[in-house]
C-alpha distance (Angstrom), angle and dihedral (degrees) to the residues before:
residue distance angle dihedral
X1 . . .
X2 3.79 . .
X3 3.78 119.7 .
X4 3.80 88.2 -122.4
X5 3.78 91.5 65.4
X6 3.80 95.7 33.5
X7 3.81 92.6 55.8
X8 3.83 98.9 24.3
X9 3.80 90.6 -120.5
X10 3.80 117.5 -163.7
X11 3.80 126.9 -172.7
X12 3.80 123.1 -162.4
X13 3.77 142.3 147.7
X14 3.79 132.0 57.7
X15 3.78 112.2 -0.3
X16 3.78 110.9 -129.8
X17 3.77 92.9 16.0
X18 3.80 124.6 124.8
X19 3.79 108.9 -68.4
X20 3.80 119.7 -117.1
X21 3.81 116.7 -172.2
X22 3.81 116.2 -161.9
X23 3.82 119.6 -156.0
X24 3.80 121.9 -169.8
X25 3.79 128.5 -142.3
X26 3.80 136.3 -123.2
X27 3.78 116.7 -43.1
X28 3.79 93.2 10.0
X29 3.81 140.2 91.2
X30 3.79 136.9 -156.5
X31 3.82 90.6 -74.9
X32 3.80 87.5 77.3
X33 3.82 88.4 72.2
X34 3.81 95.1 54.8
X35 3.82 95.3 108.8
X36 3.80 92.9 49.2
X37 3.80 98.7 43.9
X38 3.85 98.2 70.7
X39 3.80 89.2 52.1
X40 3.81 91.5 53.6
X41 3.80 99.8 39.2
X42 3.80 93.1 73.7
X43 3.80 92.0 67.7
X44 3.79 107.5 16.5
X45 3.76 145.1 47.3
X46 3.81 102.1 -113.5
X47 3.80 122.0 -151.4
X48 3.80 118.8 -164.5
X49 3.78 128.5 -179.3
X50 3.78 142.6 164.7
X51 3.77 121.1 -123.0
X52 3.78 111.2 -118.3
X53 3.79 107.2 -83.0
X54 3.82 93.6 27.4
X55 3.80 133.9 92.3
X56 3.79 114.2 -24.6
X57 3.80 96.1 -19.4
X58 3.80 118.0 130.2
X59 3.82 104.8 -91.8
X60 3.79 91.3 -158.6
X61 3.82 88.2 67.3
X62 3.80 92.1 64.3
X63 3.78 112.6 105.8
X64 3.81 125.1 -171.7
X65 3.79 88.4 -146.2
X66 3.80 98.5 46.4
X67 3.79 97.2 37.3
X68 3.79 101.0 42.2
X69 3.81 89.7 88.1
X70 3.78 135.6 38.4
X71 3.79 89.1 -109.8
X72 3.81 92.0 74.4
X73 3.79 92.8 51.4
X74 3.79 90.0 45.1
X75 3.79 90.8 55.2
X76 3.82 88.9 49.9
X77 3.81 89.0 56.0
X78 3.78 92.5 49.6
X79 3.80 92.0 47.6
X80 3.81 90.2 53.4
X81 3.80 90.0 52.0
X82 3.79 91.7 49.5
X83 3.79 95.8 47.5
X84 3.80 95.5 46.3
X85 3.81 90.7 47.9
X86 3.81 91.7 -164.5
X87 3.78 92.8 142.1
X88 3.80 127.6 -110.4
X89 3.80 114.0 -13.9
X90 3.76 137.5 -155.1
X91 3.78 101.6 -122.4
X92 3.81 115.4 -148.8
X93 3.79 109.0 -165.2
X94 3.79 121.0 -173.6
X95 3.81 119.0 -151.9
X96 3.82 109.6 -43.6
X97 3.81 90.5 10.2
X98 3.79 88.6 64.1
X99 3.80 88.4 70.5
X100 3.80 90.4 47.7
X101 3.78 86.0 58.3
X102 3.80 91.0 49.2
X103 3.81 91.7 52.1
X104 3.81 93.6 43.4
X105 3.81 93.5 49.7
X106 3.79 90.5 49.3
X107 3.82 91.1 52.0
X108 3.82 99.1 41.9
X109 3.82 110.3 12.4
X110 3.80 91.0 168.7
X111 3.81 89.1 68.8
X112 3.81 93.0 64.0
X113 3.77 136.3 62.2
X114 3.79 89.1 -172.5
X115 3.78 149.0 -32.3
X116 3.78 130.4 -115.3
X117 3.80 108.4 -163.2
X118 3.80 106.0 -161.7
X119 3.82 114.2 -162.8
X120 3.82 90.4 -21.9
X121 3.77 129.2 -175.8
X122 3.81 123.3 -174.8
X123 3.81 89.9 -170.0
X124 3.80 127.6 9.4
X125 3.81 93.8 -164.4
X126 3.80 122.0 86.7
X127 3.80 114.8 -119.1
X128 3.82 107.1 -155.7
X129 3.80 91.4 -178.7
X130 3.81 91.4 66.1
X131 3.79 99.1 26.1
X132 3.81 91.8 -114.1
X133 3.80 114.4 151.7
X134 3.78 114.2 -157.3
X135 3.79 95.8 166.7
X136 3.81 100.0 -106.2
X137 3.78 134.9 68.7
X138 3.80 117.9 -131.8
X139 3.80 87.2 -108.3
X140 3.82 90.6 53.6
X141 3.80 91.3 54.0
X142 3.80 92.6 46.5
X143 3.81 90.3 52.5
X144 3.78 91.8 46.0
X145 3.80 92.9 52.9
X146 3.81 93.1 43.4
X147 3.80 90.0 52.5
X148 3.80 91.0 48.1
X149 3.82 91.0 50.6
X150 3.78 93.1 48.4
X151 3.80 98.7 47.8
X152 3.78 116.7 0.9
X153 3.80 96.4 180.0
X154 3.79 92.2 47.4
X155 3.79 90.6 47.3
X156 3.80 90.2 50.7
X157 3.79 92.4 52.4
X158 3.79 91.9 49.6
X159 3.81 100.3 40.3
X160 3.80 103.9 38.2
X161 3.83 94.9 70.1
X162 3.82 89.6 48.2
X163 3.79 91.6 50.9
X164 3.79 93.0 45.3
X165 3.80 95.9 45.7
X166 3.82 115.1 -175.0
X167 3.84 94.0 109.2
X168 3.80 89.8 -178.3
X169 3.82 86.8 66.5
X170 3.82 102.3 52.0
X171 3.79 91.9 170.3
X172 3.81 88.7 73.0
X173 3.78 92.8 55.8
X174 3.77 89.8 45.9
X175 3.79 91.2 53.4
X176 3.80 92.0 51.5
X177 3.82 90.3 46.9
X178 3.79 90.1 53.6
X179 3.79 90.6 47.9
X180 3.80 91.3 52.4
X181 3.79 91.1 47.6
X182 3.82 92.2 53.6
X183 3.79 90.7 59.4
X184 3.80 121.2 97.5
X185 3.82 103.0 -101.6
X186 3.80 94.7 -142.0
X187 3.80 92.9 51.9
X188 3.81 91.0 41.9
X189 3.81 91.1 55.3
X190 3.81 90.8 55.5
X191 3.81 93.6 42.9
X192 3.81 90.3 49.6
X193 3.79 89.6 59.1
X194 3.79 90.4 47.5
X195 3.81 89.0 50.8
X196 3.78 101.8 43.5
X197 3.81 101.7 32.1
X198 3.82 101.9 43.7
X199 3.78 117.7 107.4
X200 3.81 113.4 -160.4
X201 3.78 99.6 159.2
X202 3.79 92.6 117.3
X203 3.81 92.0 49.8
X204 3.80 94.5 62.4
X205 3.80 93.7 78.3
X206 3.82 90.1 58.8
X207 3.82 93.2 66.7
X208 3.79 111.0 107.1
X209 3.80 102.1 170.4
X210 3.83 127.1 87.7
X211 3.78 108.8 -79.6
X212 3.79 135.6 -166.7
X213 3.80 118.1 -162.2
X214 3.80 108.1 -156.7
X215 3.77 115.3 -172.6
X216 3.79 131.5 172.5
X217 3.79 122.1 -112.6
X218 3.81 90.5 -119.3
X219 3.79 121.7 18.9
X220 3.81 124.8 161.4
X221 3.80 91.0 -160.9
X222 3.81 102.1 44.2
X223 3.83 110.9 24.5
X224 3.81 122.0 -157.4
X225 3.81 92.8 -96.9
X226 3.80 89.0 64.8
X227 3.79 93.7 56.2
X228 3.79 90.3 48.2
X229 3.81 90.1 50.1
X230 3.81 92.5 51.4
X231 3.80 92.6 48.3
X232 3.79 91.6 49.3
X233 3.81 93.1 50.4
X234 3.82 100.0 45.6
X235 3.80 108.8 74.4
X236 3.79 112.8 -118.5
X237 3.79 95.0 -2.1
X238 3.79 123.3 147.5
X239 3.80 128.4 -139.3
X240 3.79 125.7 -145.9
X241 3.79 123.3 -178.6
X242 3.77 111.5 -148.5
X243 3.78 121.3 -145.0
X244 3.80 85.9 -129.4
X245 3.79 118.8 105.8
X246 3.78 130.4 -148.4
X247 3.79 128.2 38.2
X248 3.82 99.7 -75.4
X249 3.81 109.7 59.8
X250 3.81 91.8 162.3
X251 3.82 85.9 72.3
X252 3.79 101.5 28.8
X253 3.82 96.5 44.1
X254 3.81 110.7 9.9
X255 3.81 95.9 162.5
X256 3.80 93.2 52.9
X257 3.80 91.3 44.3
X258 3.81 93.0 49.6
X259 3.82 91.0 46.7
X260 3.82 91.8 53.7
X261 3.81 90.7 50.4
X262 3.79 93.1 45.2
X263 3.81 94.4 48.7
X264 3.80 91.0 49.4
X265 3.81 94.5 49.5
X266 3.81 93.1 46.5
X267 3.80 92.3 47.7
X268 3.78 89.6 56.4
X269 3.79 95.5 56.0
């Protein structure tokens, strides 16, 4: 099957413009970018896709072998780039997809003009031995995954508002809850382990393309120390702290998110 159908790839915006590829995080799909896309389409060719197992992707393409690590998702990203043949792209990876961008750029740097790592985390688990703070203890992650295994829908209803933040805007948490609940629970359980157990700290130094680290001013999932760590480990990268709060600024603050992406792409030309 083609990658277009496998990952439900859509291309919009200004033909011939710089290419911006938007990659969603765990429990989401390309619909989560809908408020940002119109702001980017005026200047850029915008590529959207769903990770296998999410949104309108082809569920038959999901493989427990291929998609039990970030490497399988990374290869999916590279295959999309190759098939579209639109030239080098600016890859915008949200949350776990940020590390897919890191791995992809290390493997095939010629495919990318730059990376925007939106609310990234190379490792969610604290590492007391090195002083690294990922935001969760190993026990926290074990409990999180056990709860997800036991009752995925209940876990979604409890965790989505925490991930989203912005409690004064409950509609945002409700939207993320609904997105989680649309996901196939069996695939989500595997992807959750990929998301919360991966450790890509050593991979950051392999990135050789211009990189923007965009973190939120308050984020229960990726605290400020994580953004600072990523910036320090990726040579020549730049860090911007958005006024947005929560872990999903593309929904909570689409204008600010789009402006950060736009400024980065324009600065690189």
